[in-house]
N, C-alpha and C positions, 0 to 999 in steps of 0.2 A: 511357816516358811518366811525367812527374812530376805530383804532386798539383796544382801551380800551373797546369799545362796543362789539367787537368780543370776547374779553377775558371774559367779563361778561356773554355773551350768552353761551360761551363754558363751563365756570365754573358752570353755572346754570344747563345746561343739564347734565353735569357730576355728579353733586351732586344728582340730582333726579334719574338719571340712576343707580348710585351706591347704593343709599339708597334703591331703590326697589330691586335690586339684592341681597344685603346683607340680607334684610328682608326675601325674598323668600328662599334664601339658608339656613337660620337658622331657619325658621318656617314651611317649607314645606318638606315633604319627596319626594324623587325622583319619578316622575310620578304622584304626587298628583294633583288633579284637583278640583277647587272650583268655584262656581258660586256666586259671591258677591251680585248680584242684581237678586233676583229670577224672577222678571218680565222681565228680559233680559237674557234668558238662553243661548244666543249666546255670551255673554260677560263673558269670563272665564279666570281664572288664572290656568295655567298648567305648573308645574315646570319640565323642562328638561335642560340638558346641551349638548352643542355640541363643538366639537374640531375644528370647521372650521369657515367659513365665515358666513355672514348674512343668516338667514333662514336655517341653517344646512349644507350648502355646505362645503366641506372640501377636503383637500389633504390627501392622504393615508400615514400612517406610522408616526413614530416619527420625521423623517427628514422633512416630509411634514408639520408637526405642527411647527417645528422650522423655516422652510422657510416662512410659513404664518405669524408667529409672527414677524419675521425679516422684512418681507415686510410691515407689519403694522407700524413698527418703522420708516422705511424709508419714508413711505407715510405721517406719522404725521410730520416728520422733514420737508419734502417738503411742506406739507400743511401750516406750520407756515410761511415759506418763501413766499409761494404763496399768502396767505392772506395779508401779509404786502405789497407785491408787488402791488396787485390790489387796495388796499386802497390808496397807494401812487399815483397810476395812476388815481385815482378818478373814478373807475368803479361804475356802478349803485349800489346803496345801497341794492337793492333787490338781486342782484347777489352775493354781498359780504355776505349777510345774508344766502343765500342758501349754499354757499361754507363753511361758518362757521358751519352750521348744519351738513354737511358731515364730516367736520374736527372733530367736537365734538363727533359724533357717532363713528368715527374711533378710537379716544382716549378711549372712553368708553369700547369698546370691546378689545382694546389693554391692558387695565388695567387687565381685566379678564385673558387674555392669559399670561400676565407677572407674575401676583402675586397670582391669586386665588388658584393655585396648592399648594402653600406654606401656604396660609392664612386660608384654610378651610380643614376640614376632608373630607374623601371620603363619597359621598352620594350613598348608596347602595339601588338599586331599590327593592331588595328582602327583606333586613332587614327593609326597610322603616324607617331608622334612620333620626333624625334631626341633620345635621352636625354642629359641633361647629366651631366658628372662633377662631383665635389665641388669642384673647382677653378674651375668655370665660374660666371659671374654668373647668378643666378636659379635655382641648384640648389635643388630642392624636397625633397631628402632621399632616402636610399637606399630600395631596394625590399624589402630583407630585412635580417636581422641577420647577425652573424658566423657563419661555418660554413654559411650557406645560400645563398651566391652561386651563380649559374648560369654555366657555362662557355660562353664565346663561340666559336662556330664560323663559318667563312666560306668555306673552300675546297670547291669543288664541281666535279667533273670528269666529267660524263656523256659519256664518250667514245663510247659506243653508246647511242642513245636513239631514241625514236619508232619502235620496232620491237616486234613481238610474237613470243612463242614459237610455233614451228610447231604446228599442231593435233595432230600425232601425239605431242608430248611429254607424258608422263603428268603429271597434276595441274596443270601450268602451261600446257597447250596453249591457244593463243589469247590468253594473258594478256600484258600489257605487259612488256617486258624492258628493263632499263637497266643499264649498266655504265660508270662506277662510281657507285653511288647515294649512299653516305654523305657527309655534309658534315662536315668536320674542320678542325682548326687545326694550326699549326706544332708545338705540343707533342705532339699525337696522332701527327703524322708522325714526329717525333723518336723517340718510343717505338717505333713500328712499324718504322722503319728499323733501330734498334738491335737489336730482337728478331730481325728477318729476317736481318740480317747475322750474328748469333751462330749462328743455325741453319744458314746457308749455309757459314760458314767455321769451324765448330766443330772440324773435323779439323785445321785450321791453327792455331787458337788453343790447342788442347789436345793438342799432339803428345805421343805417348808415346815417351820416349827409347828408342833401340835398345838391346837387351840387350848387356851387356858380356861378351865372351867370356872364360871363365875361363883362368887361367894353364895349368892342366893340359891343357885342350882345345887350347890354342895349341901345346903341346909335341907332342901327339899328331899334329897336322897337320904 
């Protein structure tokens, strides 16, 4: 796999990720949920924003947000170097592809953190407004400064819902159970798929070459 292939994959993921986020941000009000395919009630779009990492994890406070965005910047810079390095060293193409997925996902959420605060109006969960982007007529200004943008999430797949844990289950007995609960975006999915595939196929990606039999041992046989 060549570096230009990694660039194409990254740009494709970024394009689709940002296209979906911009559409949701400007066509959904905060908290809105839609079921696009009525025969699949567990496949839903649910617009939320989070200030943190994948699946809503975050660091507290304004400085936590700055630290997280700065970490993403450093991680993306290192990711560029790392991908070039493993391609140069002829690592397994599958591993390079997985690292590229993680890299693209990191950039996708970094774009939100860096620019969305300046590029979009505030999405008010109570007013249920459709936030305008800076390119739209009547734009009233961004909701935050650079580095403080919130990540847009929309994919929600509650495959199992409206059920409770059995009463005999310790701690959670009788409590509501739902799978899959987190709301995420394409960038999150790209990162998760890359990591999971590396864990599943690491033995294939990092094969240890078979020991070469010595000349003396060959003569003994």
